[in-house]
N, C-alpha and C positions, 0 to 999 in steps of 0.2 A: 594252525596260524591263529596268534591269538591278535585282536583288532580292538580298537579302543576307541570309543567315540567318542565325538568333542559336544560338549553339550554349549547352546549358550551361557551365558551369562545374566541372570535374573536381573533387571534393571527396574526400582521401584519408583513412582514417584507420584506427586500430589499435583493437584491446582491451585494455583492463589484464591486463599480462602477456605482454605478446608487443614490448613498447619493446625491448627486446635483440635480437629478429629484427630489429627495422625497423633498429635500427643496425646489428647486424652485416653482415648479408644485403643493405640498402639496398631495404627497396620494403615496401609496406604491407599490410595487412591486407584493407583494401576501399574500392572509390571508388564514388562515387554522381554519376551523371550523371544529372538530371534525377529523376524517378522509377524507372530503374533502378541497382538495385547489384549490383556483381559482388563477388565475393569469392573472395579468394584460395585456395591450394590450402590446406585443412587439413590438419594433422596430427594426431596422439594425445598431444598433451602434455598437459602439467596447468597452472597457471597460475603454477607457476616454470619451464614451458619444458622440463619432463623428458617423453621420452615411453615412456608405460607400456609393459612388456614383454609383455601379454598382447594377442591381435593382436585380440580379442572388444572390448577394454579398448580400443585406440588407433582404432578403429571409432565408439564411442559417445562417446568425446571428441574424434573430428574433428567428430564433427556439434553436439557442446554448444558447439564454438570457432565453426562457421558461425554457430548461433545468437546466438551472445556479439558476435561480429562483426557478425551484423544490429543487435542491437537498440545496439552503438556506436556508430552510425550514423544510427540511426533506431529511438529505445526503444521504441514500438511496435510494433515488427516481430515477427514471427513465422514458422514453421515454414510457416504460410499464405501468405505474399509469395513464398515460394520458387516460380518458375517454373521451374527447372533447374539439376541434378546432372549432374556429372561427377565418377566416381571412377573410382583408379588404386589400381592393389593389386598385389603382386607374388604374392601366390596367390590369383585369381578362386575357387577350387573352393573354399577355406576361408573366402572372407566372403561370396559372394552371398546366403546366406539371412540370414545376419546383416545384413547392408542391409537385403534387403526386411523381416526383422521390425523393423527400428530405422524405415525409411519407415512402417510402418504402425501402429507407436507414436507416431509425431510426429505423424502427422496421418489416422486413417481413411479419412477422406473427401476429402483431397485429395494427387493424382499427379502431381506437379513432372515434366515429360523426366528421364529419365537415360540415361549414356552411361556405361558401366561398362569400362575398358580394364585390360589386367593389361600388367605393366611387368617389366623386368628390374631395377631398383634406384629408390627416389626421394629427394629432395634428401636427409636423412639417413639414416645408414645403418641406423639402428635401426628406422627408420619404416618401416611394413607398407602403407599407408594414405594416400590423399593425395585429401580431398573440395575440390570447387570447385561455387559456388553461384552461379546468379544469382536475385534477386528485383524483385519489382516492389513500391515501398513510395510 
């Protein structure tokens, strides 16, 4: 007997302010497959797409952008839905404590998995951080 499994259709989305990224770089900020939401690497850009000069501000904005991508796909979603985080940094030494503090503020009782990697360069030259996330919604 042969059975067919049904795969959920992938639903791609972008949050307000990232339409130009989607068009210019030909990608989406998030994809929802069933109850799993995968969020593309988010940088420290503001609603106009401008990357902040301050590294701490980039981390803050990147995490805010993860929340924006979550809510664009599922309005009731929040940090509590995040199960896994991958962060890429051009300087881990300068970012590690900032990330840890931000995680504690976002969810004092919530601890998703986290992989933290130092890289030589990120997509845009001015970026010092890029953060991916996966959530269950």
